[in-house]
C-alpha positions as CSV (number, residue, x, y, z in Angstrom):
1,M,79.8,84.1,-2.9
2,V,81.8,80.9,-3.6
3,L,84.4,79.7,-1.0
4,P,86.4,76.7,-2.3
5,H,88.8,74.9,-0.1
6,F,90.7,71.7,0.2
7,I,89.5,69.2,2.8
8,Y,92.6,67.5,4.0
9,A,95.2,70.3,4.0
10,L,94.5,73.9,3.0
11,A,96.1,75.1,-0.1
12,E,98.2,78.3,-0.2
13,E,96.0,81.3,0.6
14,G,94.4,82.4,-2.6
15,S,95.5,79.3,-4.5
16,D,93.2,77.3,-6.8
17,E,95.6,74.4,-7.2
18,Y,94.8,71.0,-5.5
19,P,96.3,67.5,-5.8
20,K,94.6,64.8,-7.7
21,W,92.5,62.2,-5.7
22,H,92.5,64.6,-2.7
23,P,88.8,65.5,-2.1
24,M,88.0,69.2,-2.1
25,E,85.0,71.3,-1.0
26,I,83.3,74.3,-2.5
27,H,81.1,76.3,-0.2
28,F,78.4,78.5,-1.5
29,Q,76.6,81.2,0.4
30,G,72.8,80.6,0.0
31,P,69.6,81.2,2.0
32,L,69.8,81.2,5.8
33,A,68.3,78.1,7.2
34,D,68.2,75.8,10.3
35,E,68.5,72.0,10.2
36,M,65.0,71.8,11.8
37,D,63.2,74.1,9.4
38,D,60.1,72.8,7.7
39,D,59.0,75.4,5.2
40,P,61.2,75.2,3.4
41,N,63.1,72.1,4.7
42,P,66.8,72.8,3.7
43,F,67.5,69.1,3.0
44,L,64.4,68.4,1.0
45,D,63.1,71.6,-0.6
46,Y,66.5,72.8,-2.0
47,K,68.7,70.9,-4.3
48,L,72.4,71.7,-5.0
49,Q,74.0,69.9,-8.0
50,V,77.4,70.9,-9.4
51,I,78.6,69.9,-12.8
52,F,82.4,69.4,-12.8
53,T,84.1,69.3,-16.2
54,S,87.5,67.8,-16.5
55,P,90.3,68.9,-18.9
56,D,89.3,66.2,-21.4
57,G,85.6,67.0,-21.2
58,N,84.3,64.3,-18.8
59,R,81.5,65.5,-16.6
60,Y,80.6,64.7,-13.0
61,N,77.1,65.6,-11.8
62,V,77.8,65.8,-8.0
63,P,75.1,66.3,-5.3
64,G,75.7,69.0,-2.6
65,F,74.1,69.5,0.8
66,F,73.0,72.0,3.4
67,N,76.0,72.5,5.7
68,G,74.7,74.9,8.4
69,D,77.4,77.4,9.3
70,G,80.0,75.3,7.5
71,K,81.8,74.4,10.7
72,G,79.4,71.8,12.1
73,G,76.7,74.1,13.4
74,G,73.1,73.4,12.3
75,K,72.1,77.0,11.4
76,G,73.7,79.0,8.7
77,N,73.8,79.8,5.0
78,V,76.5,77.5,3.8
79,W,75.8,74.9,1.0
80,T,78.6,72.6,0.2
81,V,79.7,70.2,-2.5
82,R,82.5,67.7,-2.0
83,F,84.4,66.6,-5.1
84,N,87.2,64.1,-5.8
85,P,89.1,65.0,-9.0
86,D,90.5,62.2,-11.0
87,Q,92.5,64.1,-13.7
88,E,95.3,66.7,-13.7
89,G,94.8,70.0,-15.4
90,R,92.2,72.8,-15.4
91,W,88.7,72.0,-14.3
92,T,85.5,74.1,-14.4
93,Y,82.3,73.8,-12.4
94,L,78.8,75.1,-12.8
95,A,76.3,75.1,-9.9
96,S,72.6,74.4,-10.1
97,F,70.7,75.5,-7.1
98,R,66.9,74.9,-7.3
99,K,64.0,75.3,-4.9
100,G,60.7,73.3,-4.8
101,K,58.7,70.9,-2.7
102,N,60.7,67.7,-2.2
103,I,63.0,68.7,-5.0
104,A,66.1,67.2,-3.5
105,V,65.0,63.6,-4.3
106,E,64.2,64.4,-8.0
107,I,66.7,63.0,-10.5
108,N,65.9,65.7,-13.1
109,I,68.4,68.5,-12.6
110,T,66.1,71.1,-14.0
111,A,63.2,70.4,-11.7
112,G,62.0,73.3,-9.5
113,R,62.9,76.9,-9.9
114,S,66.2,78.8,-9.8
115,A,67.3,80.1,-6.4
116,A,70.1,82.1,-4.8
117,F,73.5,81.2,-6.4
118,D,72.1,79.1,-9.2
119,G,74.5,79.4,-12.1
120,A,77.6,80.1,-10.0
121,S,80.7,78.9,-11.8
122,G,84.5,78.8,-11.5
123,S,87.6,76.9,-12.2
124,F,90.6,75.3,-10.5
125,T,93.7,73.4,-11.3
126,I,94.5,69.8,-10.3
127,L,98.1,68.9,-9.8
128,P,99.7,65.4,-9.8
129,T,99.2,63.4,-6.6
130,D,102.2,63.3,-4.3
131,P,103.1,59.6,-4.2
132,G,103.8,60.0,-0.5
133,S,100.1,61.0,0.2
134,P,98.6,59.0,3.1
135,G,96.4,56.0,2.6
136,F,94.1,55.9,-0.4
137,L,94.9,59.5,-1.4
138,K,97.9,58.2,-3.4
139,W,96.0,55.6,-5.4
140,G,92.6,57.2,-6.1
141,R,89.2,55.6,-6.4
142,L,88.6,51.9,-5.8
143,E,86.6,50.6,-8.8
144,Y,85.0,47.5,-10.3
145,V,87.1,46.5,-13.3
146,G,85.3,43.5,-14.5
147,G,86.9,40.8,-12.4
148,H,87.0,39.2,-8.9
149,Y,89.1,42.0,-7.4
150,L,88.4,45.7,-7.2
151,K,91.3,48.0,-8.3
152,F,92.5,51.5,-7.5
153,V,92.6,53.7,-10.6
154,D,96.2,54.6,-10.0
155,G,97.1,51.8,-7.7
156,P,97.0,48.0,-7.1
157,Y,94.3,45.4,-7.1
158,W,92.8,45.1,-3.6
159,I,92.1,42.2,-1.3
160,K,89.7,42.7,1.6
161,G,90.6,41.6,5.1
162,G,88.3,43.5,7.5
163,T,86.1,43.6,10.5
164,D,82.3,43.5,10.8
165,T,82.6,44.5,14.5
166,P,81.1,46.5,16.0
167,E,78.3,46.9,13.5
168,D,77.1,49.9,15.5
169,L,80.5,51.5,15.2
170,L,78.8,54.9,15.0
171,S,77.0,54.5,18.3
172,Y,79.9,56.5,19.9
173,A,79.4,58.7,23.0
174,D,81.5,61.6,21.6
175,F,79.2,62.1,18.6
176,D,76.6,64.8,19.0
177,N,73.0,63.7,19.5
178,T,73.8,60.0,20.0
179,P,71.5,58.8,22.9
180,N,72.1,55.4,24.3
181,A,75.5,55.4,22.8
182,G,77.0,51.9,23.0
183,H,80.6,52.7,22.8
184,R,83.4,54.9,24.2
185,Y,86.4,52.8,22.9
186,Q,88.4,53.8,26.0
187,A,90.8,50.9,25.4
188,H,91.7,52.6,22.1
189,E,92.3,56.1,23.4
190,E,95.9,55.1,23.9
191,D,96.1,54.5,20.2
192,W,95.3,58.1,19.4
193,Q,98.4,60.0,18.3
194,Q,99.5,63.6,18.5
195,N,98.1,65.6,15.5
196,D,95.3,63.1,14.9
197,P,91.9,64.6,14.4
198,E,89.6,65.4,17.3
199,W,86.6,67.7,17.9
200,K,85.2,69.9,20.7
201,E,88.4,70.1,22.8
202,G,89.5,66.5,22.9
203,K,86.5,64.4,21.8
204,G,86.9,61.6,19.3
205,K,90.1,60.0,20.6
206,G,88.6,56.6,21.2
207,I,87.2,56.0,17.8
208,I,90.2,57.6,16.0
209,G,92.4,55.4,18.2
210,L,90.4,52.4,17.1
211,L,91.1,53.2,13.5
212,N,94.7,53.7,14.2
213,Y,94.8,50.3,15.9
214,L,93.1,48.6,13.0
215,A,95.6,50.2,10.6
216,S,98.5,49.0,12.7
217,Q,97.2,45.5,12.3
218,H,96.7,46.0,8.6
219,V,92.9,45.5,8.9
220,N,91.7,47.3,5.7
221,S,87.9,47.3,5.9
222,I,85.3,48.2,8.4
223,Y,81.5,47.4,8.2
224,F,79.0,49.6,9.9
225,L,75.4,50.6,9.9
226,A,74.4,54.1,9.0
227,Q,71.1,53.7,10.8
228,N,69.8,50.9,13.1
229,I,66.5,52.3,14.3
230,G,64.3,49.3,15.2
231,G,67.3,47.0,14.8
232,D,69.6,45.3,17.2
233,G,71.4,48.3,18.7
234,K,68.8,51.1,18.2
235,N,71.5,53.7,18.7
236,V,72.7,54.9,15.3
237,W,71.0,57.4,12.9
238,P,71.9,60.6,11.0
239,F,68.7,62.5,11.8
240,A,68.3,65.7,13.9
241,G,64.7,65.4,14.9
242,N,62.7,63.3,17.4
243,I,63.4,59.6,17.0
244,N,61.8,56.6,18.7
245,P,64.8,54.1,18.6
246,E,62.3,51.2,18.5
247,G,61.1,52.5,15.1
248,H,57.9,54.5,14.6
249,P,55.9,56.0,11.6
250,D,56.1,59.4,13.3
251,N,59.9,59.5,13.5
252,D,61.4,62.6,11.9
253,N,63.5,61.1,9.1
254,I,63.7,64.2,6.9
255,H,65.9,66.5,9.0
256,Y,69.6,65.7,9.2
257,D,72.1,66.4,12.1
258,V,74.7,68.7,10.6
259,S,77.1,68.5,13.5
260,K,76.9,64.7,13.9
261,L,77.5,64.2,10.2
262,H,80.4,66.6,10.3
263,Q,81.9,64.5,13.0
264,W,81.2,61.2,11.1
265,N,83.1,62.7,8.1
266,I,86.1,63.4,10.3
267,V,86.2,59.7,11.2
268,F,85.7,58.5,7.7
269,S,88.4,60.8,6.3
270,H,90.8,59.5,8.9
271,A,89.9,55.9,7.9
272,Q,90.8,56.7,4.3
273,R,94.1,58.1,5.3
274,K,94.8,54.8,7.2
275,E,93.9,52.6,4.2
276,I,90.6,51.5,5.7
277,F,87.7,50.8,3.3
278,L,84.3,52.1,4.3
279,H,81.6,49.4,4.1
280,F,78.4,51.4,4.5
281,V,75.4,49.1,5.4
282,L,72.2,51.0,4.8
283,N,69.6,48.8,6.5
284,E,69.5,46.1,9.2
285,A,67.8,42.7,9.0
286,E,65.0,43.5,11.6
287,E,61.6,44.2,10.2
288,M,61.1,47.5,12.1
289,N,64.4,48.8,10.7
290,K,63.5,47.9,7.1
291,R,60.1,49.6,7.6
292,E,61.5,52.8,9.2
293,L,61.9,54.6,5.9
294,D,58.8,54.7,3.7
295,E,57.5,51.4,5.1
296,A,60.4,49.6,3.3
297,E,59.6,51.2,-0.1
298,L,61.6,53.7,-2.2
299,G,59.9,56.9,-1.1
300,I,60.9,60.4,-0.1
301,E,62.6,59.4,3.2
302,R,64.7,56.6,1.7
303,K,65.7,58.7,-1.4
304,L,66.7,61.6,0.8
305,Y,68.7,59.2,3.1
306,Y,70.6,57.8,0.1
307,R,71.2,61.3,-1.3
308,E,72.5,62.7,2.0
309,L,74.9,59.9,2.5
310,I,76.2,60.1,-1.1
311,A,76.5,63.9,-1.0
312,R,78.3,64.0,2.3
313,F,80.5,60.9,2.0
314,G,80.6,59.7,-1.6
315,H,83.8,61.7,-2.3
316,H,85.9,59.2,-0.4
317,N,88.1,57.0,-2.5
318,A,87.3,53.6,-1.2
319,L,83.8,52.6,-0.1
320,Q,80.8,50.6,-1.0
321,W,77.0,50.9,-0.5
322,N,75.5,47.7,1.0
323,L,71.8,48.1,0.6
324,S,70.9,45.9,3.6
325,E,72.2,43.4,6.0
326,E,70.3,40.1,5.5
327,Y,67.8,41.6,3.1
328,D,65.8,38.4,2.9
329,L,65.4,37.8,6.7
330,F,62.3,38.7,8.8
331,L,60.8,41.2,6.2
332,D,62.1,39.9,2.8
333,L,62.7,43.0,0.7
334,K,62.6,40.9,-2.5
335,P,65.0,41.2,-5.4
336,E,62.9,43.7,-7.4
337,R,62.8,46.2,-4.6
338,I,66.6,45.7,-4.0
339,R,67.2,46.5,-7.7
340,E,65.1,49.6,-7.4
341,F,67.1,50.8,-4.3
342,A,70.3,50.1,-6.2
343,Q,69.2,52.0,-9.3
344,Y,68.5,55.1,-7.3
345,I,71.9,55.1,-5.6
346,I,73.5,54.6,-9.0
347,D,71.5,57.5,-10.4
348,V,72.7,59.8,-7.6
349,D,76.3,58.6,-7.0
350,P,78.6,60.3,-9.5
351,Y,81.5,58.0,-8.7
352,D,79.9,54.6,-9.4
353,H,81.1,53.1,-6.1
354,P,80.3,49.4,-5.8
355,V,76.8,48.5,-4.8
356,T,75.8,45.2,-3.1
357,V,73.4,43.5,-0.8
358,H,73.9,41.0,2.0
359,N,71.9,37.7,2.4
360,E,70.7,35.7,5.3
361,G,73.1,32.9,5.9
362,R,71.5,29.6,5.5
363,D,71.9,29.5,1.7
364,P,72.6,32.4,-0.7
365,D,71.6,30.4,-3.8
366,P,67.9,31.4,-4.0
367,N,68.4,35.0,-2.8
368,W,71.6,36.1,-4.4
369,L,71.2,34.4,-7.8
370,P,68.7,37.1,-9.0
371,F,71.5,39.7,-8.9
372,L,74.0,37.8,-11.0
373,G,74.8,39.5,-14.3
374,D,73.0,42.7,-13.2
375,E,75.2,45.7,-13.9
376,R,73.8,47.5,-10.8
377,F,75.8,45.1,-8.6
378,S,79.6,45.3,-8.6
379,T,80.5,43.1,-5.7
380,T,78.9,40.4,-3.5
381,S,78.2,40.2,0.3
382,L,77.5,36.6,1.1
383,Q,76.8,35.0,4.5
384,F,76.9,31.3,5.3
385,Y,76.0,29.9,8.6
386,E,76.7,26.2,8.5
387,G,79.4,24.0,7.2
388,N,82.9,23.5,8.6
389,A,85.7,23.4,6.1
390,K,83.6,24.5,3.1
391,W,84.5,28.1,2.8
392,G,87.0,27.7,-0.1
393,E,84.5,25.5,-2.0
394,R,81.8,28.1,-1.6
395,V,84.0,31.0,-2.8
396,E,85.0,28.9,-5.9
397,K,81.3,28.1,-6.6
398,W,80.3,31.7,-6.5
399,R,83.2,32.8,-8.6
400,R,82.0,30.4,-11.3
401,L,78.4,31.5,-11.0
402,T,79.3,35.2,-11.5
403,E,81.5,34.3,-14.4
404,V,78.8,32.2,-16.1
405,A,76.4,35.2,-15.7
406,G,78.8,37.3,-17.7
407,R,79.8,39.7,-14.9
408,P,82.6,38.2,-12.7
409,L,82.3,39.7,-9.2
410,P,84.5,39.9,-6.1
411,I,83.3,37.2,-3.7
412,N,83.0,38.6,-0.2
413,L,82.2,36.6,2.9
414,D,80.7,39.0,5.4
415,E,79.4,38.3,8.9
416,F,80.0,34.6,8.2
417,M,81.3,33.1,11.4
418,I,81.7,34.3,15.0
419,L,85.3,35.0,15.8
420,G,86.6,35.0,19.4
421,P,89.9,34.5,21.3
422,A,89.3,30.8,21.6
423,N,88.8,29.8,17.9
424,Q,91.3,31.9,16.1
425,A,93.5,29.0,14.9
426,Q,90.3,27.2,13.7
427,V,89.3,30.3,11.7
428,R,92.8,30.5,10.2
429,K,92.7,27.0,9.0
430,E,89.1,26.6,8.0
431,M,88.2,30.1,6.7
432,L,91.1,32.5,6.2
433,W,93.5,30.6,3.9
434,P,90.8,28.6,2.0
435,T,89.0,31.9,1.2
436,Y,92.1,33.8,0.0
437,L,93.5,30.9,-2.0
438,S,90.1,30.4,-3.6
439,G,90.2,34.0,-4.8
440,G,87.8,35.5,-2.2
441,H,87.6,38.2,0.4
442,L,86.4,38.4,4.0
443,E,85.3,40.4,7.0
444,F,85.2,38.8,10.5
445,I,82.4,39.3,13.0
446,Q,83.4,39.1,16.6
447,K,81.5,37.4,19.5
448,G,79.4,39.9,21.3
449,S,79.6,42.4,18.4
450,L,77.4,45.1,19.9
451,G,79.2,45.1,23.2
452,T,82.7,45.3,21.6
453,E,84.7,48.1,23.1
454,S,88.2,46.8,22.1
455,L,89.3,45.0,18.9
456,K,92.5,43.8,20.6
457,D,91.0,40.6,22.0
458,V,91.5,38.9,18.6
459,E,94.9,40.5,17.7
460,Q,96.3,37.1,16.8
461,M,93.7,36.8,14.1
462,W,94.5,40.3,12.7
463,Q,98.1,39.3,12.5
464,W,97.4,36.0,10.8
465,T,95.1,37.7,8.3
466,W,97.8,40.2,7.5
467,Y,100.3,37.3,7.0
468,A,97.9,35.7,4.5
469,R,97.0,38.9,2.6
470,R,100.6,40.0,2.5
471,F,101.7,36.6,1.1
472,V,99.1,36.9,-1.7
473,Q,99.7,40.5,-2.5
474,E,103.5,40.3,-2.5
475,N,104.1,37.0,-4.2
476,L,101.2,36.3,-6.6
477,P,99.6,37.8,-9.7
478,F,96.4,37.0,-7.8
479,W,94.1,38.9,-10.1
480,E,95.1,36.6,-13.0
481,M,94.8,33.4,-10.9
482,E,92.2,30.7,-10.6
483,P,91.4,28.1,-7.9
484,D,92.2,24.6,-9.0
485,D,92.2,22.3,-6.0
486,L,92.3,19.2,-8.2
487,A,95.8,20.1,-9.4
488,V,97.2,18.5,-6.3
489,V,96.7,14.7,-5.8
490,N,97.1,12.5,-2.8
491,G,97.2,15.4,-0.4
492,T,95.6,15.8,3.0
493,N,91.8,15.6,3.3
494,E,91.8,17.4,6.7
495,L,89.5,20.5,7.0
496,G,88.4,20.6,3.4
497,G,91.6,19.4,1.9
498,V,94.3,21.1,-0.1
499,Q,93.6,24.6,-1.6
500,V,95.4,25.5,-4.8
501,F,95.5,28.9,-6.4
502,A,97.2,28.8,-9.8
503,K,98.3,30.6,-12.8
504,H,99.3,27.4,-14.6
505,G,102.8,27.3,-15.9
506,E,103.8,30.4,-13.8
507,A,102.8,30.4,-10.2
508,Y,101.1,28.1,-7.7
509,A,100.1,28.8,-4.1
510,I,99.1,25.6,-2.2
511,Y,97.6,25.6,1.3
512,L,97.8,22.5,3.4
513,P,95.7,22.6,6.5
514,E,97.9,19.6,7.6
515,A,101.2,19.3,5.8
516,D,101.5,15.5,6.0
517,P,100.6,14.1,3.5
518,S,101.3,17.0,1.2
519,G,100.6,15.3,-2.1
520,S,101.9,16.0,-5.6
521,L,101.3,18.8,-8.1
522,T,100.3,17.8,-11.6
523,M,102.4,19.7,-14.2
524,W,101.7,17.9,-17.4
525,R,102.8,19.7,-20.6
526,I,104.5,22.4,-18.4
527,Q,108.2,23.1,-18.9
528,G,110.9,25.1,-17.2
529,T,112.7,25.5,-13.9
530,F,110.5,26.2,-10.8
531,L,111.4,27.4,-7.3
532,Q,109.5,26.0,-4.4
533,R,109.5,27.7,-0.9
534,W,107.6,26.9,2.3
535,Y,105.7,29.7,4.1
536,N,104.6,29.5,7.7
537,P,101.1,31.0,8.1
538,R,101.6,31.2,11.9
539,T,104.7,33.4,11.7
540,G,104.3,35.1,8.3
541,A,107.8,34.0,7.2
542,F,109.3,31.7,4.6
543,E,111.3,28.9,6.3
544,G,113.7,26.2,5.2
545,K,115.8,26.0,2.0
546,P,114.3,26.7,-1.4
547,R,114.1,23.8,-3.8
548,R,114.6,24.0,-7.6
549,F,113.1,21.4,-9.9
550,Q,112.2,20.8,-13.5
551,A,108.5,20.8,-14.4
552,G,106.7,17.9,-16.1
553,G,104.5,15.1,-15.0
554,V,103.6,14.8,-11.4
555,V,105.9,16.6,-8.9
556,S,105.9,15.6,-5.2
557,L,105.6,18.6,-2.9
558,G,107.6,17.0,-0.2
559,L,107.3,18.2,3.4
560,P,107.9,21.6,5.1
561,P,111.0,22.1,7.3
562,S,109.1,21.4,10.6
563,D,105.7,20.9,12.4
564,H,104.3,18.5,9.7
565,Q,101.0,18.2,11.5
566,E,100.4,22.0,11.3
567,D,99.2,24.1,8.4
568,W,101.7,25.3,5.8
569,V,101.7,27.1,2.4
570,T,104.0,26.2,-0.4
571,L,104.8,28.7,-3.1
572,I,105.9,27.4,-6.5
573,Q,107.1,29.9,-9.1
574,K,108.7,29.7,-12.5
575,E,112.1,31.1,-12.6
576,I,112.8,33.8,-15.2
577,E,115.3,32.5,-17.8
């Protein structure tokens, strides 16, 4: 029997019509199993793949998974596939259900022997997306499109302004089978709202409230480890069996916790509705964590781990797979092994979500350069330790490096400086604006990351980040712009100097970490009337009277309306004739 239903809001009873970009589920009744069974192991010795064919003939080969009783229980006969349709019209599907030793990690769809509902088929209709759909459901999948910004298929280019804290986000006391849980997020329970999701009679309000808070502050990305056995926290894993949190060869890494992963998906689904990107980090820096699966090789345990995460969560519209935090620290995984990991994910993920890897922070040059130009990597994840006032320079350098390699990538600064209540203004001046006006992206890590119970301690930084991102998104064709700091002469040298982001002859955004002296903009061979306005990065508002001028030669920027020793942004745009 086949039991299709829509994940986010049930369709009319008996209907087979669902909105575009709204993930759907199809449940199949198969062999009765328990999540702890060994012979056969329902995760490893059965393989569900479903071929979805669109109205124009495109095919998606989507992995499915053992889903217990279909309601979060670990025993049952329900096998599920989650699918995210990208085209309106009539779709068909054909299920392949095979049985065999370790068959789940085989790429070959015909491996093993036919079992149960193998060959089940059906059809359904996809309707246009309601433009009022919440979060990412109205824009669709976030994709690499050949430049320095990812783009939603039916929506805008995207700029990241997120949090790396807490990295053990999923070490949450209300999740099933989470011993030594590091978080309750009680400060965020007040942010939970009526009709928000919960489970087991009121559980989950803290972590759902945390997502609501981040969304209220326009934080649009969250970084988290999917397992940290043998790492810093030793309190996150998706497995159902016996686990030594310190890391051990005898750990049971081939049975998955159906109820816990069901609860994780409730959280991830809510994040997508709140326009929060899911930054999955699949390994931690510590050696024991890297060795936990197959002694750091691409074996059965690691392949199954990747497959289970993709099958259960890959249907979400906006996410990326980060193969490892600090892949080159402690136990260096080496570029060739990282490429091998990336290739397996690409082979399994039907949606081509961006894949990346994170470096240890002293110098990414030797350890990220090997991935430049490699089509397996669609974004960066760079860490820098040292160097005040060099963030913009580094973003610009890495933009150039990816361009020269023939595959321009988004430049993401992740886990790159400790943020706390005392240094928020410094971070705004040295990191936030220089990164955005150099064409980059960022996520902040907070002081005391593992112990973070509330993200409200740095609320001023979230507000300032939103002011900066909103300025870029609402005023600039940023995806067409290039950094060009030399376009301003005689400006301030404080904190790395003037930052210029330009589409020459059309738009210029100029950040001054100290507004006096502001300098002059070189506009040789440029004609037309331009409008100059001053934007206050501390209040998120334009201030003072706009100024019109004729381009040509060298144009003095003048001074902002007040607080000349503070940081300011000036926006210069060509007026449409």
